[in-house]
TIFI-107300 format. One record per residue (C-alpha): x, y, z; residue in three letters. Coordinates in steps of 0.5 Angstrom, whole numbers, padded with zeros to 4 digits, always signed. Layout:
# TIFI-107300
XYZala;...
//
This chain:
# TIFI-107300
-0448+0031+0291met;-0443+0037+0291lys;-0438+0032+0296ser;-0438+0027+0291tyr;-0437+0032+0285ile;-0431+0035+0289phe;-0428+0028+0290gly;-0428+0026+0283cys;-0425+0032+0281ile;-0419+0031+0287cys;-0418+0024+0284ile;-0417+0026+0277val;-0412+0032+0279leu;-0408+0027+0283leu;-0408+0022+0277phe;-0406+0028+0272ser;-0401+0030+0277gly;-0398+0023+0277cys;-0398+0023+0269ala;-0395+0030+0269thr;-0389+0028+0273lys;-0388+0021+0270asn;-0388+0025+0263glu;-0383+0030+0266leu;-0378+0024+0268ala;-0379+0021+0261phe;-0377+0027+0258glu;-0371+0028+0262lys;-0368+0021+0261lys;-0369+0022+0253val;-0366+0029+0253leu;-0360+0028+0258ser;-0354+0027+0254pro;-0351+0020+0253glu;-0346+0018+0257ala;-0339+0018+0254val;-0335+0012+0255glu;-0328+0013+0259ile;-0322+0009+0256tyr;-0317+0012+0260asp;-0316+0007+0265val;-0312+0000+0266ser;-0313-0004+0260val;-0313-0010+0265asp;-0319-0008+0268asn;-0323-0007+0261val;-0321-0014+0258trp;-0321-0020+0261pro;-0315-0024+0261lys;-0315-0030+0255val;-0312-0036+0259asn;-0313-0041+0253asn;-0312-0038+0246gly;-0317-0044+0244arg;-0323-0040+0246gln;-0321-0035+0241leu;-0323-0040+0235leu;-0330-0038+0237lys;-0329-0031+0234gly;-0325-0027+0230phe;-0321-0028+0226pro;-0324-0035+0225phe;-0330-0032+0221ile;-0334-0034+0215ser;-0341-0032+0212tyr;-0343-0040+0213lys;-0344-0043+0220pro;-0338-0046+0223ile;-0339-0052+0228ile;-0335-0055+0233asp;-0328-0052+0230phe;-0323-0054+0235gly;-0317-0052+0232gly;-0311-0056+0229lys;-0305-0055+0234phe;-0304-0058+0241ser;-0306-0055+0247asn;-0299-0053+0249gln;-0299-0048+0243phe;-0306-0045+0245tyr;-0304-0044+0252ser;-0298-0040+0250lys;-0303-0035+0246ile;-0305-0029+0251asp;-0308-0024+0246tyr;-0313-0019+0248arg;-0317-0015+0242tyr;-0323-0012+0241lys;-0327-0013+0234phe;-0334-0012+0231ser;-0337-0014+0224asn;-0338-0007+0221ile;-0345-0008+0221lys;-0345-0008+0229asp;-0341-0002+0230val;-0343+0004+0233asp;-0339+0009+0229phe;-0341+0015+0234trp;-0339+0012+0240lys;-0332+0010+0236leu;-0331+0017+0235arg;-0331+0019+0242thr;-0327+0012+0244asn;-0323+0010+0238pro;-0320+0004+0242phe;-0326+0001+0243ala;-0325-0003+0237glu;-0318-0006+0235asp;-0321-0010+0229phe;-0327-0008+0224ile;-0328-0014+0219tyr;-0332-0014+0213val;-0334-0021+0210leu;-0336-0023+0203pro;-0342-0019+0201met;-0348-0022+0197trp;-0348-0019+0190ala;-0355-0017+0190asn;-0354-0013+0197glu;-0347-0010+0194phe;-0348-0003+0193lys;-0344-0001+0187arg;-0345+0007+0187val;-0338+0009+0185ser;-0331+0006+0183asn;-0329+0007+0190asp;-0329+0001+0194leu;-0329+0004+0201phe;-0335+0008+0199glu;-0338+0002+0196asp;-0337-0002+0202ile;-0340+0004+0206gly;-0346+0004+0203tyr;-0347-0003+0202thr;-0347-0003+0210tyr;-0352+0003+0210asn;-0346+0008+0213leu;-0347+0015+0212ser;-0342+0019+0209ser;-0340+0022+0216arg;-0340+0015+0219glu;-0335+0013+0213gln;-0331+0019+0215glu;-0331+0016+0222ile;-0328+0009+0220leu;-0323+0012+0216lys;-0321+0017+0221trp;-0321+0011+0226trp;-0316+0007+0221ile;-0311+0013+0221gly;-0312+0013+0229glu;-0309+0006+0229gly;-0315+0001+0228gly;-0315-0005+0223ile;-0320-0006+0217leu;-0320-0013+0216trp;-0324-0014+0209ile;-0324-0022+0207glu;-0326-0024+0200gly;-0331-0020+0196gly;-0338-0021+0193ile;-0341-0028+0191tyr;-0348-0030+0188ser;-0352-0036+0189thr;-0355-0042+0185arg;-0361-0039+0186tyr;-0359-0032+0183asp;-0359-0036+0176thr;-0366-0037+0176phe;-0371-0032+0172lys;-0378-0031+0175lys;-0381-0035+0170asn;-0376-0041+0172gly;-0371-0041+0167glu;-0364-0041+0168ile;-0360-0035+0166asp;-0353-0036+0168ser;-0350-0031+0163lys;-0354-0025+0166ala;-0351-0027+0173ile;-0344-0027+0170asn;-0345-0020+0167arg;-0348-0017+0173lys;-0342-0020+0177met;-0337-0017+0172ile;-0340-0010+0172glu;-0340-0010+0180lys;-0333-0011+0180ser;-0329-0008+0174arg;-0325-0001+0175asn;-0325-0001+0182leu;-0320+0003+0187lys;-0319+0003+0194phe;-0315+0009+0197phe;-0313+0011+0190asp;-0310+0004+0189arg;-0312-0001+0183lys;-0316-0007+0186val;-0315-0014+0183lys;-0321-0018+0182thr;-0321-0026+0182tyr;-0327-0029+0179ile;-0328-0036+0180tyr;-0335-0041+0179lys;-0337-0047+0181ser;-0338-0053+0177lys;-0345-0054+0175arg;-0348-0062+0176leu;-0355-0061+0174asp;-0360-0055+0173phe;-0360-0054+0180val;-0354-0057+0184asn;-0347-0054+0183tyr;-0340-0058+0186glu;-0336-0054+0191pro;-0330-0051+0187leu;-0324-0053+0191lys;-0317-0049+0189leu;-0311-0050+0192lys;-0305-0046+0193tyr;-0297-0047+0194arg;-0295-0040+0197val;-0289-0035+0198lys;-0288-0029+0202ser;-0282-0024+0202tyr;-0283-0023+0209ile;-0279-0028+0213pro;-0285-0028+0218tyr;-0290-0031+0213phe;-0285-0036+0210gln;-0287-0042+0214asp;-0294-0042+0211ile;-0294-0047+0205lys;-0301-0049+0203asn;-0308-0046+0203leu;-0314-0048+0200gln;-0320-0044+0198leu;-0327-0047+0198ile;-0333-0044+0195thr;-0340-0047+0194lys;-0343-0041+0191asn;-0345-0040+0184phe;-0340-0035+0182met;-0335-0031+0187thr;-0330-0025+0186val;-0325-0023+0191asp;-0322-0016+0192phe;-0314-0015+0193ile;-0312-0008+0192pro;-0305-0006+0190lys;-0301-0006+0197gly;-0296-0009+0201ala;-0297-0016+0199tyr;-0296-0020+0205leu;-0297-0027+0201leu;-0297-0029+0194gln;-0298-0036+0190ser;-0292-0039+0187lys;-0294-0036+0181ser;-0294-0029+0183gly;-0302-0028+0185lys;-0303-0024+0191pro;-0307-0027+0196leu;-0306-0022+0202val;-0305-0015+0201ser;-0304-0009+0207phe;-0305-0002+0206ile;-0302+0002+0211arg;-0306+0009+0213tyr;-0304+0013+0218gly;-0302+0009+0224lys;-0307+0003+0222gly;-0308+0000+0216gly;-0313-0005+0212val;-0312-0012+0210val;-0315-0016+0205phe;-0315-0023+0204leu;-0318-0028+0200arg;-0323-0033+0204pro;-0318-0039+0205phe;-0321-0045+0209glu;-0318-0045+0216phe;-0322-0052+0219gln;-0318-0057+0214asp;-0312-0059+0218lys;-0308-0061+0212arg;-0308-0054+0210tyr;-0305-0047+0213asp;-0311-0043+0213gly;-0312-0043+0221glu;-0304-0041+0222phe;-0305-0036+0217leu;-0310-0032+0221arg;-0306-0033+0227trp;-0300-0030+0224lys;-0304-0024+0221leu;-0307-0023+0228ile;-0300-0023+0231phe;-0297-0019+0225phe;-0302-0013+0226leu;-0303-0013+0233leu;-0295-0012+0234asn;-0294-0008+0228arg;-0288-0012+0226ile;-0287-0008+0220tyr;-0284-0003+0224leu;-0279-0008+0227asn;-0277-0012+0221ser;-0273-0007+0216glu;-0274-0012+0210ser;-0282-0011+0211thr;-0281-0004+0213ala;-0277-0003+0206tyr;-0283-0006+0202gln;-0288-0001+0206ile;-0284+0005+0204val;-0283+0003+0197glu;-0290+0001+0196asp;-0292+0008+0199his;-0287+0012+0195phe;-0289+0008+0188asn;-0296+0009+0189asn;-0297+0016+0192ser;-0290+0019+0192lys;-0291+0020+0200thr;-0289+0017+0206phe;-0290+0019+0213thr;-0287+0017+0219leu;-0291+0019+0226his;-0286+0015+0230asn;-0280+0019+0229leu;-0278+0022+0236his;-0275+0028+0238phe;-0272+0030+0245ala;-0278+0034+0248phe;-0278+0042+0246asp;-0272+0040+0241ser;-0270+0038+0234tyr;-0265+0033+0236lys;-0267+0026+0234leu;-0267+0020+0239leu;-0263+0014+0237pro;-0268+0009+0236lys;-0272+0014+0231ser;-0265+0014+0227ile;-0266+0007+0225glu;-0273+0008+0222leu;-0270+0012+0217leu;-0266+0006+0214arg;-0271+0004+0209pro;-0272+0011+0207ile;-0264+0011+0205thr;-0265+0004+0202lys;-0270+0007+0197tyr;-0266+0013+0195leu;-0260+0008+0194asn;-0264+0004+0190lys;-0267+0010+0186tyr;-0262+0014+0185thr;-0265+0019+0181asn;-0270+0021+0186val;-0270+0027+0190lys;-0275+0028+0196ile;-0277+0034+0200arg;-0277+0033+0208ile;-0283+0036+0211glu;-0284+0038+0218gly;-0290+0038+0222asn;-0292+0040+0229thr;-0298+0040+0234asp;-0301+0047+0236asn;-0297+0047+0243phe;-0293+0054+0243gly;-0294+0060+0239thr;-0295+0059+0231lys;-0288+0062+0230lys;-0284+0058+0235tyr;-0288+0051+0232asn;-0286+0054+0225tyr;-0278+0054+0227val;-0279+0048+0231leu;-0282+0044+0225ser;-0276+0047+0220glu;-0271+0045+0225asn;-0273+0038+0225arg;-0274+0037+0218ala;-0267+0039+0217asn;-0265+0034+0223ser;-0267+0029+0219val;-0264+0031+0213lys;-0257+0031+0217lys;-0258+0024+0219glu;-0260+0022+0211leu;-0253+0025+0209ile;-0249+0021+0215lys;-0252+0015+0212met;-0249+0017+0205gly;-0255+0021+0201ile;-0252+0027+0197ser;-0255+0033+0200thr;-0257+0036+0193ser;-0262+0030+0193arg;-0266+0033+0200ile;-0270+0039+0201phe;-0273+0041+0207thr;-0280+0045+0209ala;-0283+0046+0216gly;-0290+0048+0216tyr;-0291+0048+0224gly;-0298+0047+0226glu;-0301+0049+0219asp;-0303+0043+0216arg;-0306+0038+0222pro;-0309+0032+0220ile;-0313+0031+0226ala;-0316+0035+0232thr;-0311+0038+0237asn;-0316+0038+0242lys;-0314+0031+0244thr;-0307+0028+0246ala;-0308+0022+0240arg;-0310+0028+0235gly;-0303+0032+0237arg;-0299+0026+0236ala;-0302+0025+0229leu;-0300+0032+0228asn;-0293+0031+0230arg;-0290+0028+0224arg;-0285+0028+0218val;-0287+0027+0211lys;-0282+0025+0206phe;-0285+0027+0199arg;-0282+0025+0192ile;-0281+0032+0188ile;-0277+0029+0182arg;-0276+0022+0179arg;
//
């Protein structure tokens, strides 16, 4: 009997020991820090090469909140064979913002589709904040998103909000379309995005009977001040929803209707930006909806607005007129020097053009550095670099009495100085209007 009891005790201790070992292993796994993605590697080893652009038709930017079936594109195989772009994208609802914080290059584009009005959370007049809370982003995640845009990311916002025909029904079965009208107007009025006024475009489908609505089709002949977009001629909007409100904030209008209504706007923010567009039909081959999306992708990936003087001027004018400031992160000086490199001098021409147009404007050029070196040294360096830019503007014909300078050294960082990318953002020259 004693040997039987002793054997039972040994078996219990053996299994309890195994359980304890398993629990410790599990705890170790749970408590161990999450691996940080390494992105300082060759991009060719990360992204597979795209040999046929037709493959890209299955994803962004050919997106819709409605199912897309058998979309093969309107162009020839030769057209798609020349497209060799590689870019990473995610719907805002699928983004891991905590990983994005450690690896801002994990996404090139984050996109937002039209939102159902019943799910759109109007918590303030700030559309950026409203979109964030609609997708359950915490205030910290919204800060990361804004930081990511400043690092060079593109936020793509398509359309706005919509209501369906079922939203018009009351609980007792009665139809009250006026209540939906009021709700849509209340959710979309007096909005701003990055302190810019948001234009809203409201349109409704035609009711056929108490239940059914005829899809609304709007056709646009379009124009653009940017030569790159001028071969886009005709666009079409189709909505099967009861009511739709599209958002277009004030910014650089890349595309407008012939009557002057903005259709696509771009807001530059840091090294990246936000593009707003109305959800144009892209599957109908009679219109240029697909072509527009290709053009936008090429435009945004290549940052054409930095290479086209006419486009750059529109960006500069828009920033000065709305925020009285414009920042250049890509003015390059010789290492450990305040001598401006020749390629960077060309970037000053849009500034000169603005000052020649608005002759009463006076500006202050503000130099900023990272924290490499002593504080006193960076202060002097930033001041000398601001003066170097001033001299170039004077050479271009701007009166010295209209230009003031200041150097702030490392005292006004806009990003962390712990990373190379952050230090690059902090090394900048800001132009500020001090008198109109």
